[in-house]
C-alpha positions, 0 to 999 in steps of 0.5 A: 500500500502507498500513502501520501502526505497531504502536507508535502506530497511525500509518498510512503510505501507500507509493507503488509504489517504496516498496512494492517496497522494503517487499516486498523487505525480507526481512532478508537482501537488502542495500538496494543489491541491492533498489534495483538489482533491484526499483527500477532494473530496473522504474522509470526512475530513476538508481541514485544517486537511487534509492539516496538515496531508498531510504535516506531511506525506510528511515530514516523507516520505521526511525524509526517502528519499522517496519523494523530496520536492520542491517549484517549479514543476519538469520540464519534460524532453524534448522529441526529436521531431519525424522525419518525413520521 
């Protein structure tokens, strides 16, 4: 997968593991859960190594403005209730 920074048009090529992390980064799921469910469950890698690599990836992408890092999940916008006729 390739992603591009809107800030400076830099292209980034993501390998399979980085793609799995990118696709799972939904603003609600903690990184350790992504690593456990999307990386360690699919790829043969020790959890400590996977987490360290994931943290490095997130730091790199964040430094280019491609990911926002937060200690708290991003709250979803409230959708207005549907009116019933």
